[in-house]
Every structure is written in structure tokens, then in C-alpha cells.
C-alpha positions in Angstrom: -4.3 7.9 0.8 -0.6 8.7 -0.8 2.1 8.2 1.8 5.2 8.3 0.2 7.0 11.7 0.4 4.4 13.4 2.5 4.6 14.5 5.7 2.3 13.9 8.6 1.8 15.6 12.2 -0.1 14.9 15.1 -2.2 12.3 12.8 -3.8 8.9 14.2 -3.5 6.1 11.7 -6.5 3.3 12.7 -6.5 -0.1 11.3 -4.4 0.9 8.1 -3.0 -2.1 6.1 0.6 -0.9 5.2 1.7 -4.3 3.8 4.2 -4.4 0.7 3.7 -0.3 0.8 6.4 2.2 -0.1 6.4 4.8 3.0 9.9 6.1 2.3 10.9 10.0 2.6 7.9 10.0 4.8 7.9 12.4 7.9 5.7 11.4 10.9 5.6 13.5 14.4 3.7 13.0 17.1 1.5 10.5 15.3 -0.3 7.5 16.2 -0.6 4.3 14.8 -3.3 1.8 16.4 -3.7 -1.7 15.4 -2.0 -1.0 11.7 -0.2 -3.8 10.1 3.3 -2.9 8.4 4.3 -6.4 6.8 7.5 -5.7 4.8 7.1 -2.2 4.4 9.8 0.2 3.1 10.8 2.6 5.2 14.0 4.1 3.5 14.7 7.3 5.2 11.2 7.6 7.0 11.2 9.7 9.7 9.5 8.8 13.4 9.4 11.4 15.5 7.7 11.0 18.6 5.9 8.1 17.4 3.4 5.6 18.8 2.7 2.2 18.0 0.0 0.7 19.5 -1.3 -3.0 18.8 0.1 -3.2 15.9 1.6 -6.1 13.4 5.2 -5.0 12.6 7.0 -7.7 10.5 10.1 -7.7 8.0 10.8 -3.8 8.9 14.6 -2.4 8.5 14.1 0.4 11.3 18.1 0.3 10.4 17.2 2.2 6.9 14.9 5.1 8.0 15.8 8.9 9.0 17.7 8.9 12.5 16.9 12.5 12.7 15.0 12.9 16.0 14.4 9.1 16.0 11.6 8.5 18.6 9.0 6.0 19.4 7.2 4.0 21.4 5.6 0.4 21.0 2.7 -0.7 23.0 1.3 -4.2 22.6 2.7 -5.1 19.2 3.5 -8.1 17.3 7.3 -7.1 16.2 8.8 -9.8 13.9 11.9 -10.5 11.8 12.5 -7.0 12.2 16.2 -4.8 12.3 17.0 -2.3 15.0 20.7 -2.5 14.4 23.2 0.2 14.6 20.1 2.5 15.9 20.7 4.7 18.9 17.0 4.6 20.3 17.5 5.7 23.7 14.3 5.7 26.0 12.2 3.6 23.6 9.6 1.6 25.5 8.5 -1.5 24.1 5.9 -2.4 26.6 3.9 -6.0 26.5 5.1 -6.7 23.0 6.2 -9.8 21.1 9.5 -9.2 20.0 10.4 -12.1 17.9 13.8 -12.7 15.8 14.9 -9.4 15.5 18.1 -7.7 15.6 19.9 -5.2 17.7 23.5 -5.2 16.8 25.4 -2.2 17.7 22.2 -0.8 19.0 22.1 1.9 21.9 19.3 0.7 24.1 20.3 3.1 27.0 16.8 3.5 28.8 14.8 1.4 27.0 12.3 -0.3 28.7 11.2 -4.0 27.4 8.4 -4.7 30.4 6.2 -7.7 29.9 7.9 -8.1 26.2 8.7 -11.5 25.0 12.0 -11.7 22.9 12.1 -15.1 22.1 14.8 -15.7 18.9 15.8 -12.2 19.2 19.6 -11.4 19.0 22.0 -8.7 21.1 25.4 -8.2 20.1 27.3 -5.5 20.9 24.5 -3.6 22.7 24.7 -0.7 25.2 22.0 -1.8 27.7 22.8 0.9 30.3 20.2 1.6 32.6 17.5 -1.0 30.6 14.7 -2.3 32.2 14.0 -6.5 31.3 11.8 -6.6 34.3 9.0 -9.1 33.6 10.4 -9.5 29.9 10.7 -13.4 28.7 12.5 -15.7 26.4 15.8 -13.2 26.2 19.2 -14.7 26.0 22.0 -12.8 25.4 25.5 -13.2 26.4 26.6 -10.3 29.0 30.1 -10.1 28.0 29.2 -9.2 24.3 26.9 -6.1 25.5 27.3 -3.6 27.9 25.0 -4.3 30.9 25.4 -1.1 33.5 22.3 -1.1 36.2 20.2 -2.9 33.5 17.2 -4.2 35.6 16.1 -7.8 35.0 13.9 -10.0 37.2 14.0 -13.4 38.9 13.7 -15.8 37.3 14.3 -15.2 33.9 17.8 -13.4 34.5 19.1 -16.5 34.9 18.6 -17.1 31.1 21.8 -14.9 31.3 23.9 -17.9 32.5 22.9 -19.9 29.3 25.7 -18.7 27.3 28.6 -20.4 29.5 27.7 -23.7 29.0 26.9 -24.6 33.1 24.9 -26.6 34.8 22.3 -25.4 37.7 20.4 -27.4 39.8 
């Protein structure tokens, strides 16, 4: 099946391996990806509008290069690794029960985003707007509260204590 320069609407893609594929200039509207592999997939100017990724593997993807027109998606139970979400406005995005490891969120607008039950080990946040974002039940996040906008941001105990690691203090 050809994907580059194509338009897909209300389509479900199941168990498709997009490894090293080029999806540039493709439009996905109201689509669902179920158990798909996106390893080193090229998504230059690809449009994701109301797109859901369910139990997918997403590795080495630079979402910063995708189209920002009506940009919206949901990630549920995905493995997301070494991917870039920098300089994006991804308000209201849900990252539910995901492993988000070694990813970059620099200059990203995460207003109202939900990271519930996600493991954020090695993921970097800097100059990020986290207004009303939820990190409830999320684990392994470490970022500097002074370098990100935290306003009404939600956290769970005991993980919220990890925010103090940046201050080089001792907690007994």
C-alpha cells in the first residue's frame, strides 16, 4: 500500500510496519493506528488530525517536522522513544499509560495534556508550557520547575518529589 502523498480519512491501520517508510505529505484525519511500528519513519509535512495511536511503537520520529495544521492526536499504551515533540502546540494531547523515554519537549505547549500512568524516563522538558497538564500517576519525570511554566499542573505523590532533584538538596 502506498502512503506518501496520500489522504486517509476515518481509516484504521492495524499491525502495519512503517519502519523506515516515508509518509511525507500524507494526511491522516480521524484515523486509528493499532499495534503499528513507526521506527525511523519520515513524517515531513505529514498531517495528523484527530489521530489515535494505540499500542504502537514510535521510535526516532521528529514530530516537529510534521504539518501543524489542525494538529491533534492521542497516544494510548504506546512505546515512544528518542522522538522529538519540540516547538509544537499540542494542547489537550493524551499520553495515557505510555513509555515516553528519551524524548524532547523543548518549547512545547503542553497545556491541558495528560500523561497519566506514563513512564517519562530520560525525557527532557525545557521552556515548556505545562499549564493545567496532568502528571498524575506518571513516573520517572525530572525537569526544572524554574525552566518550565507550571500553573495548575497536577502531580501525584511521591513522584512529585522528583521535581526537587534539580535543586541539589537532601531530603530525609
